[in-house]
KOLBA-729584 format. One record per residue (C-alpha): residue in one letter; x negated, y negated, z negated. Coordinates in steps of 0.1 Angstrom, whole numbers, plus 2048, in hexadecimal, padded with zeros to 3 digits. Each point is the difference from the previous one (the first is absolute). Last residue first. Layout:
# KOLBA-729584
AXYZ/...
# end
This chain:
# KOLBA-729584
E841AFB794/K7F77F27DA/T7DB7F5804/L7E58057E9/C7FB828808/E8047FD821/D7E97E1809/L7E58177EE/N7EF7F67E3/F80B8197E4/L7F481981E/V7DD7EE7FB/A7FC8067E1/A809821803/S7E4808811/L7ED7E87E8/A80D8197E2/Y7F282181A/A7E07F5802/A7F87F97DA/L8158257FC/E7E3810818/V7E47ED7ED/K80F8057D8/E80482B807/L8268067F2/Q7FF8127DD/P7FE7E37ED/D8207F480B/H7FE7DD801/A80E7EE7DD/S8177E17FF/E7F57E07F3/G7F77F2821/L7DD7F7817/A7E48207F5/L80680E820/L7F67E5815/Q7E07F97E6/D7F582A803/A8057FF825/R7EB7E4805/E7E58137E9/P801819819/E7EC7EC81D/R7FB81581D/A81C81A7F6/F8177E67FB/G7F57F4823/A805822813/R8228057EF/R80B7E180E/R7F7804826/E8108247FF/L81E7EF7F0/G8017E5819/A7FA81D81E/I81D8157F0/M8137E07FE/T7FF7F8823/E80382480C/L8247FF7EE/E80C7E4813/A7F580D81C/E81281D7FE/D8247F47F1/P8037F57DB/H8208117ED/R8187EB7F7/G8107EF7DD/T7E07E4800/V7F48037E1/L8048257F7/R7FD80D826/F7DB7F1801/G7F88117E1/F80B824809/R7ED7F7827/L7DD7FA7ED/R80681B7EB/E80681C81F/A7E87F0817/A7E47FE7E1/T8058257FC/S80D8147E0/G8247F27FB/G8127E07F5/K80580C7DF/L7DD7FC7EC/I7EE7EA81A/M81C7EB80E/R80F7FF7D7/E7DD7F47F9/A7FB7E481C/L81E7F17F4/K7F57FA7DC/R7E37EE80C/S8107EF819/A81C7F37E7/E7E37F67E9/V7F27EA819/F8217F0806/T8037FA7DA/V7DF7F67FD/D8067E581C/N7E3804819/L81080D821/L8247F17FD/A7F47E37F2/L7E97F5819/A81A80881E/Q8197EA7E9/L7E17E47FE/P801803827/T81F7EF7FE/N82580A80E/T81E7EE7F1/R823809800/S8117E57E9/R81980D7E4/R8277F3809/L8187FC7DD/Q7EB7EE7E6/C8087F37E5/I7E57E87EE/E7E180E7EA/F7FF824807/S7DB7FD816/P80C80C81B/A7F4824812/D7F07F7821/F7E981E805/I7E27EB7EC/A8167FC7E7/L8088257F2/T7DA806803/P7FC7DE7EC/H8168027E5/P8117E27FD/V7EB7E57EB/T8137E57F5/R8238147FF/K7F48217EE/R80F81D810/H7F88237EC/T80281B819/Y8258117FB/L80B7FA823/S7DC81080B/R80881F7F8/R7EE8157E6/Y7DB80A805/L7EB7EF7E7/G8197FA7E5/E7FC8277FF/G7DA8047F2/R7F57DB7F0/D80A7E3807/Q7F07E1809/V7FA7E57E8/Y8047DA80E/P7F07E67E8/G8107EC7E8/Q8257F77FC/G80A7E7817/A7E77E680C/G7D9801801/G7FF7EB81F/A818814814/L7EC80881C/E7DE8087F2/K80F80B7DE/W81981C815/M7E980A818/G7E58097E8/D7FC827809/P812805828/Q8218147F8/Y8068267F9/P8238057F6/R80E7EF7E3/T82680F7FB/P8227EE7F5/P8128137E6/G81B816803/G80F80E823/L803821811/K7E1815800/E7EF80C81C/V7DC8007FF/L7F1800824/L7DD8117FF/G80B81C81A/S7EA7ED81F/V81B7FE817/A8147EE7E0/L7E67EB7F5/A7F97ED820/Q82580280B/D8067EE7DC/R7E57E480A/L80B7F7823/E8278077F5/E7F87E17E7/A7EE7E6817/S81E80581A/L80081881F/R7F37F0822/F81D7FD818/R81381181A/P823805802/G80B81481C/R80D7F2824/S8197EC80F/L8097F17E3/Q8087DB812/Q7E67ED7E6/N7E381B808/Q7E67E47F5/P7F2802822/D81C7FD814/R7FC7FD826/E7DA8057FB/F8048217EC/A81A807819/Q7E27FE81C/P7E78127EE/D81481D801/A81180D7DC/N7FB81A7E4/S8107F37DF/S814822808/Q8218017F8/Q8138077E1/Y80B7E07F1/T8157F781D/A80F825802/S8137F47E0/M7FA81D7E0/V7E77E97F0/M8197E3803/T8208117F1/K7EC80F7E5/Q7F77E07F7/I8217F67FC/A80A8217ED/K7E07F87E6/L80E7DC7F6/D8208097FC/W8127DD7FF/G81F8147FF/L7FE80D824/R81C7E6810/V7E87E77F0/W7E280F814/E81780181E/T8017DD800/A7DF7F57FC/L7F681B81C/W81B7F4817/N7F67DC7FD/L7DC806804/L80881681C/A8167E3814/P7E27E47F7/H7EA81880F/T7E07E6807/P80A7EF7DD/R7F67DA807/A7E57F67E9/G8067EB7E1/Q8037D8804/I8218017FC/G8038177E5/F7FC8247FE/N7D97FA7F0/E7EF81A7ED/S80581F81C/T7EF7E8819/E801815819/V826806800/I803824811/G7E48057E5/H7DC808809/G7EA8217F9/F81981780D/L8078117DD/R7FC7E97E8/Q80F7E3815/W81E814804/L8028047DB/Q7FF7D87FC/N8197FA81C/V81881A7EA/I7FB7E57E1/V8077E0811/R81B80A816/S8108127E4/T7F97DA7EA/L8097E9817/P8267FF80A/N80B7FB7DE/N8268037FC/E802826801/S7F08027DD/V7DC8087F7/I7F07DF7FC/W8237F57ED/E7FB81B7E7/A7DD7F57F7/L80C7DA7FD/D8198097EB/L7ED8127EB/R7E67E17FE/N8187EA7F1/L8217EA80A/N80B7EA7E5/E8227F9811/K813817819/A8047FA824/P7F1825808/L7E27FD817/G80B804826/P7F27E5811/L7D87FA80F/F8017E8816/E8097E87E0/P7DE8067EC/L80E8167E5/G8047F47DA/A7F68007E1/S80D7DE7EF/L7EC7DD801/P7FB7E97E6/D8017DB805/G7EB7EA811/I7DC801803/P7E681B7F3/A7D87ED7FF/D7EC8157ED/Y803823810/R7F57EE81F/G80F812824/R8007DC80D/K81B7F17E9/L80F8227ED/Y824807805/F80F8077DC/T8028217F1/S80F8047DB/R7F181B7E9/P81981D7F9/Q80B8047DD/P7F68237F0/L7E5803819/E7FF81C81A/Q7E881D7FE/M7E780D821/V7ED8187F6/M7D88017FA/T7F48237FB/T7F18117E3/P7ED8257F5/V80880F7E2/A7D77FC7ED/R80D7E57E7/L8218187F5/V7E981F7FB/A7EB7EB7EA/K81E7F27F2/K80F8227FB/Q7DD8077EB/D8017E57EC/E8228057F6/L7F58267FA/A7E57F27EB/A8197EE7E9/I81581C7FB/E7E28167F7/R7F47E27EA/R8227FB7EE/T7FE8287FD/S7E07FC7EE/A80B7E57E9/V81D8147F8/D7EA8227F9/A7E67EA7EC/A81C7F17E9/F7EE7EF7E5/V7F07DC813/G8167FF820/I81D8067EB/L7F87E67E6/L7FC7E981E/Q82380780C/D8107FA7DC/L7EB7E17F8/E8117F0820/A82480F7F3/Q7FC7F27DD/L7F37E080D/P8237F5810/N8098017D7/E8208157FB/S7EE8187ED/D7FC7E67E8/K7E280B7E6/G7E47EB807/A8007FC823/L7E27E37FF/H7EB8167EA/L80681F813/L7F87F081F/E7DE7F37F1/L7F68277F8/L809809826/R7ED7E380E/A7E28087E6/R80382A805/R7EE7F6821/L7E67EE7F3/T7F681A7E7/G80381D81E/R7E77EA812/Q7E77FB7DD/G80282A7F9/D7F3806826/S7E67E17FE/L8047E380D/E7DF7F2811/Y7F07DB7F7/D80B7DE804/F8238027FE/F81C7F3812/R8288037F6/L81A7F880C/D82080B7EC/A81D7FA817/I8017FB827/A821800815/G80C805820/G7FD7F4824/F7D97F180C/Y7F47EE81A/P7F880C81E/A7D7804809/Y7EE7E5815/H7F97E77E0/R80381A7DC/R81F7F77ED/G8198107E2/L7EA7F47E5/R7E17E9809/L7DB7FE7F5/P7F17E0809/S7E47FC819/L7E27F77E8/T7F2825812/H7E88187F5/I7FD821812/S7D97FF802/G7E9816811/Q801823811/L82081480A/H7FE81B817/D8198187FB/K8227F5817/R820812808/V7FF81A7E0/D820819800/F80C8017E1/S80C81B7E3/L8137F17E8/E7FE8077D9/S82080C7EA/G8057E87E6/D8207F1809/V7ED7F381E/Y7D7803802/L7E57F5817/H7DB8057F7/L7E57EB814/G7D880B7F8/T80381981D/A8067E3818/K7DD7F27F4/M7F67DD7F7/S7F68137E1/G8147E67E7/D81181E7F2/Y8247F480F/T82280B7F0/M8257FF80B/V81A8057EE/F8277FB80A/H81B8077EB/I824806813/W8247EE7FF/R817809818/G80D7F6822/F7E3808815/P7ED81E7F9/I7DD804807/T7F0812820/Q7E18197FC/K7DF802816/S7F67DE7F0/E7EF7E8813/V7DA7F57F6/K7ED7E180F/L7DD7FA7F6/A7ED7E2810/N7E67F7815/E804801825/P8257F4800/W7FF7EA7F2/D7E27EC7EA/H7FF8087D8/I81F8147FC/W8158187E8/H82480680F/A8168177F2/V81F812815/V8198137EF/K81981281B/R8267F67FF/E7FF805827/P8027DB806/S7E57F97E7/I7FE7FC7DD/L7DE7EC7F9/L7E87F57E9/D7E77E5803/I7DB7F77FA/G7E67E180B/R7F17FA821/Y8157FE81B/A7E77F581A/D7FA7E27EF/D81F7E880A/D81A8167F7/S7F18007DA/M80F81E7EC/K80F8037DF/A81D81380B/Y81E8137EB/V81D818806/A8017F9829/G818808815/D81981C806/K8297FD7F5/E81380C7E0/A7E280B7E7/L8038047DD/I7DF7F87F3/W7F18097DD/C7DE7F77FA/S7D98077F5/V7E47F5815/S7DD80E7F9/F7DD7F0805/P7D980B7FF/S7E77E9805/N7EB7FC822/S8187F2819/E8067E47EA/V8267F67F3/S80D7E17F3/L8237F37F6/A8147E77F5/Q7F17E581B/G8217F6809/L81D8197F6/D8167F3821/A822818801/F81380C81C/S81E7FA81A/G7F57E6819/E80A81481C/K81B8177F2/G7FA8257ED/A8157EF7E4/L7EB8067E5/S80A80B7DB/L7E67F97E6/H8078157E0/P80B7FA7DE/A81981E7F2/E8277FA80C/S7F6812820/R8017FB827/N80D7D8801/P8017F4823/G7E17F6815/A7F47DD7FC/E8007E681C/G7E37EA805/Q7E57FE7E7/I80581B7E1/P7F67F37DC/A7EE81E7ED/S80881B7E9/V7F08197E9/V7DC7FF811/R7E08107EF/L7DE7F4809/K7E080E7F2/A8168197F2/P7F78097D7/P7E981D7F7/F80F81F7F8/F8148147E6/V81281D809/K8218047EF/P80B8237F2/A82480580A/K8138027E3/L8197E0811/L80681281C/E8088237F6/A81C7EF7EB/E80A7F4825/W7FD81E80D/L8168127E8/P81A7E4804/L7FF808826/H7FF8257FF/S828805801/A7FE7EB825/V7E6821807/E81C81780F/E8137E7810/E7E17F4816/L7F3822808/R821809811/K8027DD816/L7DB80A804/E80982780E/V8217EB815/E7E47EA810/A7E381B80A/A819812810/L8117E4818/R7D87F5803/R7F782480E/T821803817/D7F57D580E/L7DC80E801/D80F82281A/Y8157EB812/L7E27E5809/K7ED81A80A/A81680D819/E80A7DC80D/D7E07F9806/M7F9822811/A8217FC816/R7F17DA809/P80D7E57EC/V8067E2814/Q7FF7DF7EB/L80F7E280D/L7F87DB806/P80D7E0803/A7E37F77F7/V7DD80380A/N7EB81F80F/G7DD8037F4/R7E97E57F4/A80D7DE7F8/E7E47E8804/A8187E07FE/Y82480E80D/V80C7E6817/G8257FE80E/E80F80D7E5/E81D81A807/A8248067F5/I80D802827/S8187E47FF/N7F57F1826/F80181E819/F8247FA80C/A7FD7DA803/Y7E4800815/F81E80B81D/R80D7E07F6/Y7E17EC800/F7F880E821/E8247F380D/T7F87DD7F2/Q7E0804813/S81680681F/I800821814/P80C800821/D7DF80C80F/Y7EA7EE813/K7F17E37ED/H80E80C7E1/D8067E67EA/H7E37ED7E9/C7EF80C7E8/R8088267F7/A810806823/C7E381080F/G8038177E3/M82280D80E/T7EC81281E/L81E81C801/G7FD825809/L81C8097EA/F7F481D7EB/V7D97FC7FF/S7FD7D880C/A8197F37E8/T7FE8137E0/T7DB7FA806/E8017D7804/V8187FD7E5/R7ED8167E3/D7E67EC810/V80D7DF7F9/V80A80D7DC/N7E08067F6/E7F47E180B/V8187F37EC/R7F28107E1/W7DE7F480A/E80D7D87FD/E80F8057E5/A7E780F7EB/I7E37EB809/S7E080D801/G7E97F87E6/V7F58247F7/E7FB818820/T81C8197FE/V8127FB821/T81881D809/R80480F825/H81F80E80D/N8088267F9/R81A7F57E8/N81D7FC81D/F7F9826805/G7FF8077DD/T8268057FF/A801824806/I7F58057DE/R8227F37F1/Q80D81681D/E7EE81C7EE/L8037F57DD/T82A804807/A8137DF801/E8238007EA/P8117EE81D/L7E47F4819/L7EC7E37FA/D7E580E7F6/G7FD812825/A8047DE812/L7E37FE81A/Q7F58217FE/E8208167F9/V8107EA820/T7ED80B816/F7FC8217F5/Q821801801/D8067F481F/F7E6815811/P80E81D7F4/M7E98167E8/N7EA81B816/Q7F58147E3/N7E07F880C/L8047DF802/A80F7FA7E1/A7E08157F4/I7E67F080E/V8117DA7F8/W80480A7DD/D7D780C801/R7FA7DA80A/W8147F27E4/P7EC8127E8/W7E37F3814/M8067E27F4/Q7E37FE7E4/R7ED7E17FE/A7D87FA805/F7F77D97FD/D7FA7EB81E/N7ED7E47EC/Q7FF7E981E/Y82280A814/G80A825803/N8138137E4/T7F581C808/D80C829807/A80C7F1823/Y82680480C/R80D7E381B/A82080E807/G7FB7FE821/D7E18127FE/L80D81D7E8/W81D804819/W7EA80E816/R7E88167EA/A82080B7F2/M80D815820/H7DF814800/E80580C7DA/G825805804/Y7F381581E/R7E480D7ED/P81E8137ED/S809814821/A826801805/L7F97EB81E/L7E4813808/R814823802/D81F7F2812/V7EB7ED81C/A7EB821800/K824815805/E80C7E981B/Y7DF805819/A8088267FD/D8227FC807/E80281081E/E7EE81D7F7/G7DD80A807/D7EA7FB7E2/N7E0807805/L7F37DE807/F8147F47DF/A7F38207ED/D7DC7FA811/L8047DB7F5/E80E8027DC/E7E381F7F9/L7E67E580E/T8087E67E6/P8127E0812/P7EE7E07F8/L80D7EA7E9/G8137E07FD/T8218117F4/L81A7F781B/D7EE7F081C/F7E08127FA/S81381E801/L8107F8822/R7E47F7810/R7EF81E7F9/L81D816809/L8077EE823/K7DA807808/A8018217FB/K81F80580F/S7F77EE821/A8117DB804/Q81F800813/P7FA7F4823/S8007D6809/P81E7EE805/R8097F4821/E8017DB80F/G8157F0817/K8007DE7EC/A829809800/E7F68277F5/L7EE7F47E7/K81A7EC7E9/A816819804/L7E481C7F6/V7FD7EB7E3/F8268017F0/A808823810/D7E180C7EA/I80D7F27E2/P81F80F804/N7F48227F9/R7EF81881A/P7FA7ED81B/W7EF812821/S81D815814/S8157E4801/D7EB7EE81B/G8107E280F/V80A7F27DE/A8217F37EF/P7FC7E87E6/I80D80C7DE/P81D7E47F2/P7F37E97EA/T8058017DB/E8067E37F0/P7E57E67F1/V80C7E37EA/V7F17E180E/F7E27EC7F2/A7E9814812/W8097F6825/H8007DE7F6/D8247F3807/A8097F9828/W8037E0812/P80A7FC825/L7F37DF80E/G81B7FD81D/E7F0817819/Q7F27DF80A/I7EE7F87E4/W7F0825801/Q7F47FB820/R7ED7E17F8/L7EE8147DE/L7F881D814/S7EF7E881D/I7EF7EB7E2/E7F48237F4/E7F080B81E/Q7F27DC80B/S7EC8047DE/L80E7EC7E1/P7DE7E97F3/D7ED8107E7/G7FC7EB7DD/V8037E07EF/E7EB7EB817/P81380381D/P8237F37F5/P81A81D802/M80F7EF80F/L7F17E4815/D80C7DD7FC/E7DA7F27FB/P7EF81A817/N8177EF823/P80B820815/E8228067E8/T80982580B/I8058077DB/R80E7DE7FB/L81B80281D/F80B8227F3/F8077F87DD/E8137E480C/S819812815/S80C7ED81B/E7EF81381C/V8058217F1/D8277FD801/G80F8227F6/P8027FD7DD/E7F57DA7F9/A7DD7FB7EA/V7F77E87E6/S8208017E6/L803823808/F7E180B7EC/D8127F37DF/E82181880A/R7E881C80C/L7EB8037DD/D7D7803803/L7FD7E0811/R8027E87E3/L7F97DA80B/G7FF7E77E3/A7E67EF815/K7E481A7F5/R80681B7E6/A7E48057E6/A8127F97E2/Q823812810/D7EE81F808/P81A814812/G7F07F781F/H7F97E3818/C7DB7F57F9/A7F38257F7/F822810813/C7F57F1822/K7E4816812/A7FD8237F2/A8228017EE/L8157F281D/I7E981981D/P8068197E9/R8267F5801/I802801823/Q7F382680B/D80E81A7EC/D81B7ED7EA/F80B7EA81D/S80581D816/V8007EF829/R81380F819/E7F881881A/A7FE7EA823/E81F808811/P7F0813826/E80A7E4818/Q81F804810/F7FA80C829/F8248187F7/V8177E4807/H8077E57E6/S7E07EB800/V8047FA826/G8217E87F2/I82480980C/G8127EE81B/L80B81A814/C7ED7EF81F/A7E27F57EA/A7FF8267F6/L800808821/A7E57E580C/G7E880C7DF/V80482580C/I7F37FB824/R7E47E67F3/P7F781C7E9/V807819814/C7E27F0819/A7DF80A7F3/L80B8247FA/I809803826/L7DE7EF807/M7EB81B7E8/
# end
């Protein structure tokens, strides 16, 4: 020790003789590791300085900006701490001058101050934020244990572990590995057959074959779609207060198909963001654009249309930026972003890409989908439409032949018309030949007298008190109608007196509807014809009523043929008399009728067959008289068509056949699913900077579409559109998308991303735990052609993924979140996986791709209780296979998410969500034990155990345990299960009614050959299995 103590003095003396400093000799202090601006300094500045001295100009204090180096140099001198105003202020002893001010937030720690001191001493080195730099493929690091890595992923992980003196975990058992892999790639557990095949496959590529099999499964697309639907905020209702149902499932099915087909992600992106703008866009490419129509839609009356249209556009901006760019761009809507270099002006330039969609902001009380939308015929729809079109074409050819054939008969029919016997009857109570039209009249539709109605608001005729009718008196109406738009033909009805009165409507479905009302809806008659009426040609309509106050006393006729009708209301008592005026073409709360009415007559008795025929011929005689002998008179063509209708039964029959085929086609088309899509306006809307983000506060000149300045690479051209944006998002110029998406894929496998804040790659987001690995994955994915299956295969083939999730307590303490990846992933299954697993292992799961949403079990009255009656009626539970489809297809009501899924942290789907929370609550245990789905699954699993598991309790329980966990139980576990089964069997034997109650839960029948007490005991044992940690957890 004495010698060592003298050495420095000797060396010092020698150094003095040689004229060199001691620091140049081998006793030089080891050089401190240089500070990293991006890793260590920027996070400090962002957390403690940027709120007042960052990108947000409006919030900036003293005009000082500390997020740019050139501005920072105004308060700091590179290499000179003592001369740097910045450092003096952060170490100022006087609280009034200290930065950041004590009242603003947490002060800088001593460690942070030391880092800032070192940074200034090192010359204020600066770097762009890591995520805003285009990734380059990093070199694969060398590792000490070259036998462990299976691909480059492992080299990056192992190099970091070795630097910390740590080792990776051993490989997981084959059984656990296959269970993990099956859930990760398909969302379902392996079957026993799949498990045995894998365990018995001793080939070196057994695991890779399992990976390829699972990636090729149609279950893969369903499972991956769940991830994408979270970010796309997909739901089956509009949201907000009304929360009416909508049809967006054709878009969901497009996603499943695209993922199963392994559509390259760049194409997947472009088609969803701008498929409608592609040259000669296909039906599928237009369906894909539903991605940005999944937002909520306002249908509440009184809402301001422009306000909510702006909200729709903002939602698209926020969703697109989050999903594809990992940016919190919505923070710049009302002011400049406080941390990221996104100004409010740049926000609205990005907003301009989505601002010209042909949409409204409010669709008052609209049920279902709203424009722009697209019909999506299924195969069965296309087959029906083809058949109807083929039959209609044949009927039209036949009609043309018949009309040519009867042309020579027209003069004979005119003569016959003149000779026809006339049936005389008392005059009409009221006859209307013409009347003044209020508002806009329709075009002239005949040279004969008629009333022409425009079908627009205010276009109707008011006849005052010209008519009085009573419910207990006979009544008839005769008129000629040329319908072109649905609405009220006539109405004499009081809006203020429970709608007392009468009306005649043509419905949107082109059916005849008649009301006779004393007090709506309890005291009224309402009938609706089963047949439709033709539009665009004159028809003769007659209604008769016998005064019985019964629907059986009503009769409807069109062109002499009686219509059958559905009775909607048949309880009329009391008077229908009202002082409200008789109006033609209008009824309150009904559309204005568009078309023409001629020779309208009201009678106070029932018309006979002969009287109806005479009234029909009367119009023909009138036209014949007006047309005279002039064959060129326009009335002659009208008369000829009416003559054919009266005298040529085969022509009239063929016309009715064509009309019926048209009606059938319309019915098929009405039932064809629709989906909402993106569609540009013919002329783009102007986009303005909105002060504080308010829809009614535009400022300045119109803004062109563009990106924030820190994201270069858009083509230099005018009038950029969504297609330009979509193509840029998957271009080599974009530093974010490839990183953002591979990070989301990593998160799905490992429970957390390499960047934990998968929705935020900005300055306030988390730093990547393995930056070089993230860059390698991002660039490798692009090299692979944006192949989703290929990059996922790369991840799951790694030794990192295949590690056991077991670790000693010290390892858990050092790295509780497994950020260093020293062990395999272990976390609770998602809500959908838990439910689907129970259905699968119990044998209940119905595997069927796509289609409308299903409605499985749900507590009665939830919608009414939680949504206050909003929406479209109560929850109607499915029967049969709808109860047992995968959870991906469960109806997603935004205001009342399905409770079983919500309890296990499924989102509400109101906004884009890229990370689900993962909670642990008593409600989850209660759901697994008591929810009908899990109780029924336990019952059906019990049946499988008894019928297929063997003849002894041990064999059956071992079989059930392996179905649920993927492994055999050990002897202690088996003994515990057998003891539990015996206790339950004894309990049910004492109280057999409890077994009946248990077995009655769920709609699937239980095997009547099985003894109830035995089945119930096994059902509770199965319920215990469903509650095991191994069942609930992916490990």
